N, C-alpha and C positions, 0 to 999 in steps of 0.2 A: 048206453053205448056198447055194442057187442065186442069191440076191441079193447079189453080192459088191459091197461100196462101190467097188472099183476099176473093176469092169465098168460099174457105173452111171456113175461119173466118165467113163469113156472113150465109153460110148454117148452122153452128154450133148454130147460134142464134134461130133457128127453132128446133134444135135437142132434147132439153129438153122440156119435155111434158107441163110443167106449165109456162114456160117463156112467150110463145105467149099469154097465158090466162091472165097472169099478166099484159102484155102490154096492151092488148086490154082492161083490166079492168080500167087502168089508162089514157085511151084515153079520158075519159069524165073529167077527172082533178084529182087533187091529192087526195090521200085516206090514211087513217091511216092503221096500220098493221091489225087491227082486221077487218076493213071493206074489206080489200083487201081477206083476208082469208074466210070471209062470201061470198064474191062475187065469189071466185074461187070454193067453194063448194068442199069439199073432200080433199083439201090439207092438209097435216099435217104441224105443226109448224116449224118442221125440214126442210122440203121440202121448205117451203116458205122462210125460211132463207137463205138456199142455192140458191134458184132462185134470191132472192132479191141481194144476194151478187154477183152472176154472171152478173145480170143487171147493178148494180152499177159499177162493174169492166170493163164492156164494154162501159161505158158511156152512157147508155140507159135511165137510172132512176136516179133520184136524191134524196137524203134524206134530209129533212129539219127538224131541231130542234127547237122547239120554246120554249122560256123561258117564262113559264107560271105556274100557280099552278092549277093542277098537270102539270108536264113537257109533252109536246106533240111532236110527231114525225110524219111526213107524208111523202109519196113518191109520186113523180110526174115524168112525162116524161120530159127528156131533148130534146132540139131541134133534137139531133140525133135520140133519141127514137120516137119523133113524126114523123120524116121523115121514119122510118121503119114501123110504124103503118099506116101512110097515103098512103105508097107505097105498099111495098110487102106484109104486113099483109092484108090489105084490099083487094088486088087482090087474096090472098089465101081464104079469106072469100068468095069472089064473085064466085071463081072456086068451092069451096065446096059446096055453095048452088045450084050451076048448075050441079054438078056431083057427089055430095055426095052420092046418091043412088046408081048409078052406081058402085062407089068404094065399098061400103058396100056389094052389091050384088056380086062382084067380089072375095071380101074377104071370103064371105060365101061360094061360089063354091069351091074355093081353100081349104078351111077348110074341107069340105065335102069331096073332093077328097082325101085330106091327111089321113081322118079317114077312107077310104075304104081300 
């Protein structure tokens, strides 16, 4: 069967615009929420919350609360999240560096043809 449930589940991890951005941001180490938001640039607080919940639910990110004054929470990659970043996400980044211009040109051509 071509439509494997596991393949669809894995593909879904890249379907949400901000999820790969957050994963890439966490690849250098744990970050606090405000740091993640600044790093992502342009993400709303609501969308960041949704993305973090989705990544937590998929076991890709862990939330760590520290008892301190003031209380502190940060987010980091789990081993599963690290494997996703080091494998498919890194490969996608490499592909984008090699073919990104071609992709953008094709999209511009298609948009121009649709407008005609």
